[in-house]
C-alpha angles and dihedrals in degrees: 000000000000123000126201121195123192118188133170119209130177127230140160122261120178092340097310129104110245134188117226123197117213123194118194121185116191141172102045120102095223090053089056089051090047090054092050088047093051095044091050090050090048092054091051091046094050089049089053092046088053092049093050092047092049093098143260114330091232091058093056130089124234088251092053092047089050091049091052091050089053091049092053092044091051091046091053097042089049088053091048093050094049092046095046089050092052095046089043097050107030109050089154095060129097088217090067091058092046091052093046090051103039101038113013097044088067098052111018129079119265092245090056093049091050090049090053093046090051088056092057118101121254088246090059094044091050093050125081095263090053092047092050092051091049088052093050093050090049089051091049092051088056098047108007128118111300092019120117107250115248116254117260140157131234137159116265124220090283091053091249116139112248130181121217091225087062089066097050115120093003106086146336111292125203115190116197118188114189 
């Protein structure tokens, strides 16, 4: 059974009393994993906020800069460890598909993403998070590292239309999207 608890509390913000709504969902395994995922991301985010508020780079000593680097690396490694554990142990969880899509797809090789997707249960693959992940994998196959860029046309610096395919085999081509 899933329990949903909605409460309203009051607090002060900038000298004004405000009402805050709180929603708490309990009982579902995916909800528990979502909470772990969110707490892990919050820890990483708060570490990055602390780093960004730590002062001007010129004001810091080398030792302080090194400490900040270690803090950031530890926060990222902790997140990676927790997320790898969730994905590795909970193949029947929507949260695993969300983590693979939202986090791993940005930093892991395509073959690894495909292997993780293959490990997911049919229930997860057939649901929205699984379908979203499959769409991401399909997209990465088309434009990912090591794939041939799809052909397109754009004006060059002289406002002449040029096709990417017209440059293939002739020279080294750097494409900068910004």
